[in-house]
Residue frames relative to the residue before (quaternion, step in Angstrom):
aa qw qx qy qz dx dy dz
X 1.0000 0.0000 0.0000 0.0000 0.00 0.00 0.00
X 0.1480 -0.7866 0.5969 0.0561 3.56 -0.91 0.94
X 0.1065 -0.7705 0.6244 0.0713 3.54 -1.00 0.83
X 0.1332 -0.7789 0.6112 0.0443 3.52 -1.01 0.90
X 0.0477 -0.8002 0.5977 -0.0145 3.57 -0.82 1.02
X 0.2068 -0.7893 0.5714 0.0877 3.52 -0.60 1.21
X 0.0351 0.7655 -0.6425 0.0002 3.52 -1.30 0.45
X 0.6341 0.5869 -0.3822 0.3277 3.55 -1.32 0.22
X 0.4968 0.6474 -0.4454 0.3684 3.58 1.21 -0.07
X 0.1458 0.7973 -0.5796 0.0846 3.53 -1.32 0.12
X 0.5268 -0.5899 0.4970 0.3570 3.51 -1.36 -0.20
X 0.0575 0.7933 -0.5988 0.0941 3.55 -0.73 1.15
X 0.4931 -0.6285 0.5035 0.3293 3.52 -1.32 0.13
X 0.6562 -0.4904 0.3874 0.4229 3.55 -1.24 0.43
X 0.7614 0.3364 -0.2775 0.4798 3.54 -0.95 0.96
X 0.5864 0.5880 -0.3597 0.4255 3.56 1.26 -0.32
X 0.3799 -0.7085 0.5493 0.2280 3.53 -1.35 0.05
X 0.0408 -0.7534 0.6542 0.0529 3.52 -1.32 0.44
X 0.1859 -0.7517 0.6181 0.1354 3.54 -1.23 0.47
X 0.1858 -0.7801 0.5914 0.0846 3.52 -0.68 1.16
X 0.1393 -0.7723 0.6150 0.0770 3.52 -1.16 0.69
X 0.0681 -0.7738 0.6284 0.0409 3.55 -1.17 0.59
X 0.1238 -0.8032 0.5819 0.0316 3.54 -0.48 1.23
X 0.1951 -0.7852 0.5821 0.0809 3.53 -0.86 1.04
X 0.0343 -0.7836 0.6202 0.0100 3.53 -1.02 0.79
X 0.2750 0.7228 -0.5961 0.2157 3.48 -1.26 0.52
X 0.6899 -0.5000 0.3108 0.4213 3.55 -1.14 0.51
X 0.7770 -0.0658 0.0649 0.6226 3.52 0.85 -0.96
X 0.1539 -0.8367 0.5209 0.0703 3.50 -0.04 1.30
X 0.1087 0.7514 -0.6472 0.0687 3.48 -1.07 0.86
X 0.0184 -0.8015 0.5977 -0.0040 3.53 -1.16 0.42
X 0.4029 -0.6585 0.5702 0.2811 3.49 -1.27 0.44
X 0.7685 -0.0976 0.0937 0.6253 3.50 1.16 -0.80
X 0.2124 -0.7092 0.6485 0.1774 3.50 -1.37 0.31
X 0.0862 -0.8256 0.5576 0.0113 3.54 -0.90 0.90
X 0.2522 -0.7038 0.6345 0.1959 3.49 -1.37 0.30
X 0.0457 -0.7681 0.6386 -0.0059 3.49 -1.01 0.95
X 0.1375 -0.7909 0.5880 0.0991 3.58 -1.19 0.33
X 0.0994 -0.7733 0.6234 0.0597 3.50 -1.24 0.53
X 0.2084 -0.7679 0.6004 0.0801 3.51 -0.72 1.18
X 0.6532 -0.5226 0.3626 0.4109 3.62 -1.14 0.53
X 0.8409 0.1648 -0.1528 0.4924 3.53 -0.88 1.01
X 0.6819 0.4519 -0.2827 0.5008 3.56 1.25 0.05
X 0.5576 -0.5900 0.4627 0.3561 3.54 -1.28 0.37
X 0.5982 -0.5404 0.4484 0.3862 3.50 -1.28 0.43
X 0.0695 -0.8104 0.5811 0.0258 3.59 -0.96 0.82
X 0.5529 -0.5945 0.4866 0.3227 3.50 -1.27 0.59
X 0.1671 -0.7807 0.5948 0.0939 3.55 -1.06 0.80
X 0.7763 -0.2046 0.1970 0.5627 3.56 0.67 -1.09
X 0.0352 -0.7843 0.6187 0.0305 3.55 -1.25 0.44
X 0.1257 -0.7649 0.6269 0.0784 3.50 -1.28 0.47
X 0.4044 -0.6859 0.5478 0.2567 3.54 -0.95 0.89
X 0.5120 -0.7194 0.3735 0.2844 3.54 -0.66 1.13
X 0.7386 0.4115 -0.2370 0.4785 3.60 0.89 -0.85
X 0.7776 0.3762 -0.2006 0.4622 3.56 0.72 -1.04
X 0.3767 -0.7410 0.4743 0.2899 3.57 1.11 -0.62
X 0.3714 0.7234 -0.4951 0.3060 3.55 1.24 0.25
X 0.1960 -0.8175 0.5374 0.0667 3.56 -0.85 1.00
X 0.1428 -0.7584 0.6341 0.0484 3.51 -1.29 0.59
X 0.0389 -0.7994 0.5996 -0.0024 3.54 -1.09 0.78
X 0.4581 -0.6134 0.5486 0.3361 3.51 -1.23 0.46
X 0.6620 -0.5715 0.3073 0.3750 3.55 -1.02 0.73
X 0.6711 0.5522 -0.3046 0.3897 3.55 0.96 -0.86
X 0.7431 0.3747 -0.2240 0.5072 3.60 1.20 -0.32
X 0.4307 0.7098 -0.4691 0.3010 3.59 1.20 -0.12
X 0.7901 0.2668 -0.2264 0.5032 3.53 -0.90 0.96
X 0.7249 0.3772 -0.2354 0.5261 3.60 1.25 -0.24
X 0.7689 0.2852 -0.1493 0.5525 3.60 1.00 -0.80
X 0.0727 -0.7807 0.6193 0.0411 3.56 -1.12 0.68
X 0.1852 -0.7721 0.6013 0.0901 3.54 -0.78 1.07
X 0.0547 0.7833 -0.6167 0.0552 3.56 -1.05 0.79
X 0.1757 -0.7948 0.5704 0.1099 3.54 -1.25 0.22
X 0.2399 -0.7065 0.6473 0.1558 3.48 -1.35 0.50
X 0.2991 -0.8030 0.4893 0.1622 3.54 -0.16 1.31
X 0.6494 0.5385 -0.3237 0.4283 3.59 1.03 -0.72
X 0.7462 0.3598 -0.1973 0.5242 3.52 1.10 -0.73
X 0.3568 -0.7592 0.4722 0.2709 3.57 1.32 0.03
X 0.4935 0.6422 -0.4151 0.4144 3.51 0.96 0.95
X 0.1437 -0.7664 0.6212 0.0788 3.52 -1.08 0.79
X 0.1828 -0.7946 0.5758 0.0601 3.53 -1.03 0.84
X 0.0647 -0.7637 0.6346 0.0990 3.51 -1.29 0.33
X 0.1957 -0.7693 0.6028 0.0801 3.54 -0.53 1.22
X 0.0776 -0.8066 0.5860 -0.0056 3.55 -0.67 1.14
X 0.0442 -0.8104 0.5834 -0.0319 3.53 -0.55 1.23
X 0.8228 0.2207 -0.1543 0.5004 3.55 -1.26 0.32
X 0.0884 0.8494 -0.5138 0.0816 3.53 0.96 0.92
X 0.2097 -0.7722 0.5943 0.0814 3.52 -1.13 0.79
X 0.6414 -0.5229 0.3717 0.4207 3.62 -1.12 0.44
X 0.6534 0.5220 -0.3226 0.4434 3.61 1.04 -0.65
X 0.5673 0.5682 -0.3947 0.4467 3.59 1.25 0.00
X 0.4597 0.6977 -0.4409 0.3279 3.57 1.26 -0.16
X 0.3269 0.7127 -0.5470 0.2931 3.56 -0.72 1.14
X 0.4732 -0.5588 0.5607 0.3866 3.47 -1.40 -0.08
X 0.2030 -0.7912 0.5698 0.0904 3.53 -0.77 1.08
X 0.1214 -0.7900 0.6005 0.0214 3.54 -0.92 1.00
X 0.1993 -0.7167 0.6417 0.1865 3.53 -1.12 0.64
X 0.0930 -0.7951 0.5993 -0.0056 3.51 -1.23 0.64
X 0.2997 -0.7392 0.5776 0.1740 3.50 -1.23 0.57
X 0.1725 -0.7393 0.6419 0.1080 3.48 -1.11 0.82
X 0.5043 -0.6776 0.4418 0.3021 3.60 -0.92 0.85
X 0.6602 -0.4714 0.3858 0.4394 3.57 -1.24 0.30
X 0.7366 0.4036 -0.3108 0.4449 3.52 -1.09 0.79
X 0.4592 0.6903 -0.4619 0.3151 3.57 1.19 -0.16
X 0.2768 -0.7599 0.5695 0.1472 3.52 -1.09 0.80
X 0.7937 0.2417 -0.1030 0.5486 3.54 0.71 -1.16
X 0.1902 -0.8460 0.4917 0.0795 3.56 -0.15 1.28
X 0.6160 0.5894 -0.3415 0.3956 3.60 1.21 -0.24
X 0.6367 0.5373 -0.3229 0.4492 3.60 1.26 -0.22
X 0.4488 -0.7208 0.4667 0.2472 3.55 -0.67 1.11
X 0.6295 0.5642 -0.3415 0.4109 3.58 1.03 -0.70
X 0.6112 0.5602 -0.3477 0.4379 3.58 1.23 -0.30
X 0.6426 0.5179 -0.3150 0.4686 3.57 1.27 -0.26
X 0.2660 -0.8192 0.4960 0.1103 3.57 -0.87 0.95
X 0.7649 0.2197 -0.1637 0.5830 3.60 1.16 -0.32
X 0.1051 -0.8028 0.5869 -0.0072 3.54 -1.01 0.96
X 0.4309 -0.6700 0.5376 0.2763 3.52 -1.17 0.61
X 0.6550 -0.5427 0.3683 0.3752 3.54 -1.33 0.09
X 0.5279 -0.6524 0.3893 0.3796 3.57 1.25 -0.25
X 0.0981 -0.7664 0.6319 0.0617 3.51 -1.23 0.60
X 0.4169 -0.7398 0.4775 0.2256 3.55 -0.87 0.99
X 0.0694 -0.7521 0.6546 0.0339 3.52 -1.03 0.88
X 0.0089 0.7985 -0.6007 0.0393 3.56 -0.68 1.08
X 0.1034 -0.7942 0.5987 0.0088 3.56 -0.73 1.13
X 0.1871 -0.7981 0.5657 0.0897 3.55 -0.60 1.14
X 0.4498 -0.7072 0.4819 0.2556 3.56 -1.09 0.69
C-alpha cells in the first residue's frame, strides 16, 4: 500500500511562486514515475508534469514549460514541483500520483495507481 501526501499549496498573486511537495510512504516504495495533475472547477483533470523515478527524465505540459520544474528525492521518496510565474489559469487542485514500474506513457492519468488527496493552488490576478 502506498500513501501520498501533498503539501505546499496556497493563495498567491500572479507572478508569485509556490513549491509543492509529495511524500510517499509504504513498506517498500517503488515507482516507475511520479506525476502531478491538476483539476480546475468545471474542468477535467489534466496532466501537468512527471518524472521517471530512476532516470529522472522529466515531462511537462506545454502551458507550464519554462515555469514549473519537477524534481525528486529518491532517498526521501518525495517529489517536488517548483512553480514560478504563476498565472490565474494555474488555479486548481493539484494531485500527485504514482505510476508503477514499467510505465511507458507518463502523461495518462489512468496509468497511475496511487493518488494523493490534493492541495489547492489559487492564483489571484
